[in-house]
N, C-alpha and C positions, 0 to 999 in steps of 0.2 A: 397501526401498521399491520399487526397480526394478533391472533388470539392464543399465542403460546407464551404463557406468563407464569412466573413463580408465585405460589401461595405458600408462605412460610419457606420451608426448605425444599419444596418439590415443584417441578415444572408441570404445569397443567395445560391442557388444550380445551378451551371453552368450558372450563370448570370440571373437566374430567382428568384425574391424575394419570400421568403417562406411565408411571411404574405399575399401576394396576392393569393397564392395557397390556403392557409387556408380559406380566404374569399370566394373562389369559391367552395371548396370541403367540408369544415367543418372539425372539429376535433373530435376525433384523426384520423391521417392518417400516413401511412408509405410513405416515399419519397425516391426514388432511383435515383442515378446519373448514367446515361448510360455511360458517359465518364469514371467515376471512375471504374465502372465494367469492362470495356474493358482494361483500363490501367493496372489493377491488373492481369487480365488474360494474357495480353501481356508480363508483367514482368516475369511471370513464364515460358511462352512459350520461351521467348528469353533466359532466364537463362539456360534452359535445351536443347536449340537448338542442341548442339552436339550429343544428343542421339535421336533427333526427337521423343519426347514422344507423346503418345495420352493423352491429358489432358481431363479427364472426370469430369466435374463439379458436385459436390455433390448436388443433387436435394433436399435432406433433409434440407440443409441450407437455401435455398430460392427457392420455387417451382413455383413462379409466371410465367405464360406463357411468358410474355414480357421479363423477366429476362432470362429465358431459351432460348427464340428465339434469343435474342441479342448475346448470347454466341455461340449457335449452328450456327448462320449465319456467325460467325467469326471463325469457324473451330473446336469448342469444341465438345467433346463427353459428355455423361452424365453418372453419377454413380447413380443408383437407388436402392431402398430397399423395394419396394412394387409394387403391381399391379397398384395402383393409380398413382405412380410415372412413371411407364411405360406408362400409358395412357397419362400423361402430356408430357412425352418425345415425344410420337408420335404426339400429338397435336402441339408441338413446332417444328415439322419437323426434329427431330433428325434422323440421319442415324443409323439404328439398329446395323450396324457393328461398331458403336462407342458407344455402350451402354453396360455397365457392371452392373451386378445385385448381390448385397450382401444382408446380413440379415439372421438371424438365423431361422426365422419362415416363410419361403415361403410356401404358400398354394398350393394345387394341381392346382387349377384354375389359380393362378398367374403364376406358372411354365409353364402350358400349353400355356397361352397367350404369354409368353416370347419366348418359343420354336417356336411357329407359327410366331412370329415377326422376328425371325432370329437374335437375339442379338449376340454380339461378344462373351461374356463369362458370365457364372454364376460363382460367387465367392462362393464356397461351404463351409458350416460351420460345417457339421457333416456327419458321415457315413450314417445315415438314410436319410438325405437329398439327398446325392449322389445316394443312391438306389432308391429314389423316382424319381429323374430326369431320371435315367436309365429306370424305368418302363414307365414313360410318353413318353420319346423319342422313346422307342420301340413301344408303342401303336400308336404313330403318324408316325412311320416309318421314323424317323429323326436321323441324326447324330448331336450331340450337343457338343459344346465346353464348357469346364469347367476349372476353376482354383481352386486350393485348398487354402483356407485361413488358413495360419499358425498363431498360437498364439505363438510369440517368447519369451513370458515371460520376457518382458522388461518394466521397470518402466519409464513412459513418463514424470514424474514430472509435472503433471497437476491435475485438480480437479478429485477426485475419481470417480465421476459420468460420466466423459468423458474419463477415462482411459480404453482402450479396448485391450491392448496388454499384460496384466498381466495374469498369469496362472489361477487365480481364477475367471476370468470373463467368461461370457457365449459365448464369441466370438472365432471363429477359432478352429483349430485342433492342437494337440501337434505333435511334430516332428515324434515320433514313429508311430502314427496313420497315418500320411501323408505318411511315408515310406511304411507302410503296404498296403495302397491304391495303390500306384504306383506299388508295387510288385505284386498285384493281379488285375492289370488293365484289364485283360481279362474277369473278372467278369462283366465288364461294356462295352459290345460290341457296344452300341450306343453312347458312350461318348468318346470324344477326350480330354484327360487330358493335356491341353496345357500350363498351367501356375501355378504360385504360387502367393499368394497375402498376404499382411500384411496391417493392419491399427491399429496403436498402441494407438491412442487417438486423442484428439482435444485440440486446444489452447496450443500447445507445442512451447516453446520459443527458444529452443536450438537444435542444430543439433545432439548432442551426442546420444540421445536415438534412433534417426533414423539410425545413423551410426551403432550402436550396433545391431539393429534389422536386418538391411540389411546385415551386415557381417555374422550374425548367419545363415540367410536364404541362402545366397550364398555359405557359407561354407558347409551347409547341402546338397545343390543341387550338389555341386562338389564332396564331399566326398562319397555321396551315389550314384553317377553317375546317377542322375535323368535327364531325357531329357525333357525340356520344351521350349516353344517359348517366353512366356510372363512372365515378372516380374512386378507386380502391387505393388508399394510401398505405396499406400494409400494416405491419406491427413493428416491434423492435424496441419498445420503451423499456429502459433499464430499471432495475430495482436495487435496493440496498442489500448487499451481501456482507460488506465490511464497513469501510469508511466512505463509500460512494455518496455523492449528493445528487441523485437523479432528479429530473424534473417531475413534478406531480402531474396528475391528469389535468388539473385546472391550469397550471402554468403552461403545459404543452398546448392545451386547447387555446389559451389566450394568444399564443404565437401564431397558430396556423388557422384558427377559425376565420379571421378576416379574408384569407385567401380562398378558403373553401366556400364561404358564403357568396363571394363575388362570382365564383364559378357557376353557380346555379345547378350544379350536378348533384346526383344522389351519391352520398358518401358511404363508403364501406371501410371499416377498420378491422384489422386482423391481430388483435393482441393475444399473446400467449403467456409469456413469463410474467408480464405485469399483473395478470389475474391469478395465475397459479403458483408462481415462484415462492412467495412467502406464505402461501397457504398450506405448505407441506414441510414436514421434517422427516429425516431418516433416523430411526431409533436403533441403536446398536449396543452390544454388551462387550465389556472388557474381558478378553481372554487371558492375557498375560501382560506383565511389564518385563521389559528386557533392557538391560544396560550394557553398553559396550564402551571401550575406551573413548570413542568419539561421539556417541549418541545415546539418547534414551528413547526407547520406543514404547508406545502403548499399542498393543496388538488387539484388534477388535474383530468381531465376527461378521463384518461387512467390509466391502472394498470396492475395487474398480469394476467388478462384475455387477454390482448394484448401483454404484454412483461413479460414472466414469469422468465427470466434468473436471475434477482436480487433475487427473492424469492426462486427459486429452487437451485441456485448455489452460492448465495450471490455475484453475479457478479457485477462488477463496470461498469457503463456507465456514461460518462461525460454528464452533463446536462447544457445547455446554453440558455440564453434568445434569442428569435428570433429578438427582438429589444432591444438594450442596451441603458441604461441611464448612461452616463459617470460618473456622480456624484454618482449614486447608486453603480456603480462598485467598488467605493472606500470604500464602507461600507458594505461588505458582512456579512451575519449572518448565523449561523449554523441552518439548518432546516432538517426535514425529508420530502422528496417529496413522497407523498402517493396518492393512487388511491381510487376509490369509492367502491371497492370490500369488502365484509363483512368478512375479514380475517385480523388478526394482521400481517400476513406475506405479506400483499399487500403493497409493497413499491417499489419505483424506486431508492431511495437513502436514506441513513441515516446519520445524523450529517454532512450534506454536506454544505460547505460554498457557499452561493448563494446570489447574489444581491437582495435587496428587490423587490418583485413582487406584482402586484395587480390583482384583479379579472379581467379576460379577457385577461391577458397577455399570450403570446405564449412562450412555451419552446420547445427546440429540444433535444431529447434523442439521443445522438450520438452513432455510431457504432452498429446500430440496424438492419443492413441489413442481418445478418445471425442469424438463430434460433430466429427470432422475430415473424413475422406473421405465419411462419410454425408451431410454438408451441402455437399459440393463441387458445382461446376457447370461448365458449358462457357462461362461468360460471356467475352466477347471472342473467342469461337471458339477457346478454349484446350483442348486435349485433357486429360482428367483423368489424374492421376498414377498410377504403378504402386503396388502394395502388395506388401510383402515380409515374410516371417516367418522368424525364426531359431528353429530347433528343434534342441537338443542339438548345437550346434557347426556347424550347416550352415544356409545361408540358401536360402529357396525364394521364387520369385516367385509370389504367391498371387492376383495380378491383374495382367495385362499393362497397361502404359500405353496409353492410347488413341492413335490416329493420326488424321490429317486425314479419312480415309475414314469413321471412326466418327462424325465430327461431322455428316455429311450422310446417314448411313444412314437410310433410310426417307423421306427428302425426295424430292419429285417436282416437276418443272416441267410445268405444263399445256401441252398441245400448242398452245394459242392463243398461248403466249409463245415458241414455238420459231421 
C-alpha cells in the first residue's frame, strides 16, 4: 500500500528514518515516497492496459514539480485546472499532447496560453466557455481540440463538497445542451469537438457510480449518433484513510473495462488521490500537552494552514508516533490533536486514541499526499511547510520551507502611509 513502515521503534520512508529527516529539515514538513507514487501509478496503468489509456495525473491533488516530474518521466500525462497548473506542467517537462484542461472558470489569458502550448484537449464546462475558446482559436488562427464535460447527474456517495457529478453542481453540461452543441458544431469552425468527459467526484469507494455514469454517457453517444474519438472517465478513486474498503485498481477495471472496450474510444483517466494520497505524510512536532476538565489536547506545530482537510471535510487521517514506546502503546488515551491556528476548527484529530506523547516528540499524519500542501495557506501569517521526497534511499528537499520574508514578498506600503 505504501512505503512508510516501522523498523524497530522508528517510522521509516523507503528505508530512510523520518526522525533523521526532521532533524535536518525541521518541522513541519511534507514527506513523499517516490516508490509509492510510482507503484500506485503502475497499478492503474496495468489494470487498464487492455484499453491503453492515457493516464493524466490530477495536478490539483499534488502539484510539486518533483512529484509531477516523477510521473511524467514514467509516461503519465497531466490533468490541469488553471494557468498556474499549465505553467507547472510545462516546467515538469510534460508533453502538451498529454495535457487535458478542465475547470469552470478558465480566463482568456489562460485559454490563450493553453492554445499556444498545443494541449491535447480542453474539457469544456459551459456554452459560453466554448464560445470563448472559439473566439480565441480564431484570433490565433488555430484549430483547437475540445471535449465536452457531461454532468451525468449521478450520486457518487462521497462528501458533498467533492461530489461533482450531480445535476445541482456547477460542473459540466446536461445531456440536451451537449447534444445541441454537437448538432450546431458548424458554429465553431476553429474547434474539433473530439471527446466527452465526466468526473463525478472524489474519494469514491465503489465502482457502481462510475458504471452508472459511464453507461449513461455511452448510451447517449450511441443513441444520438455522436461521433467522438475520446472518452475521459475522470478520476475520483478512493483510498484508505482509516477503515475504508475502497476498490483496487484491478477490481475497478474489471467492472468498467467491458464497457470501455465496447465503446472503441480512446480512454483517458484523471487519477489524483489514488496515486498521491498514501504517497505522502505530514510530519509535525509536539509543542505542548494541555489538560482541561473536559478534554486533553496535544498541541503540535502544524494545523489547518498546512492540512485543511480535517477542518474542511471532517476528514480522518491516521496519526502515528515517528518513534514508538512499546509500553506507552499499551496505554492510549483519547486526545484532540490540534494546531496553533486561532480557530476552534483547527484540528487534525478529535477524540483520537493516541499513546502518551511528550514535548518534542514527532508525529506523522498519514495519507497526506493528496490535497495537503496544494490546499495549504499562510493563514495567521504562518510560512508554508517544506516538501521532501525520498528516492532510492536518499531524501531531497523538493520545496524549501517558506520564511517570514516570503510572507510579505510583493507587498508595498504607499508613500502616504510612511
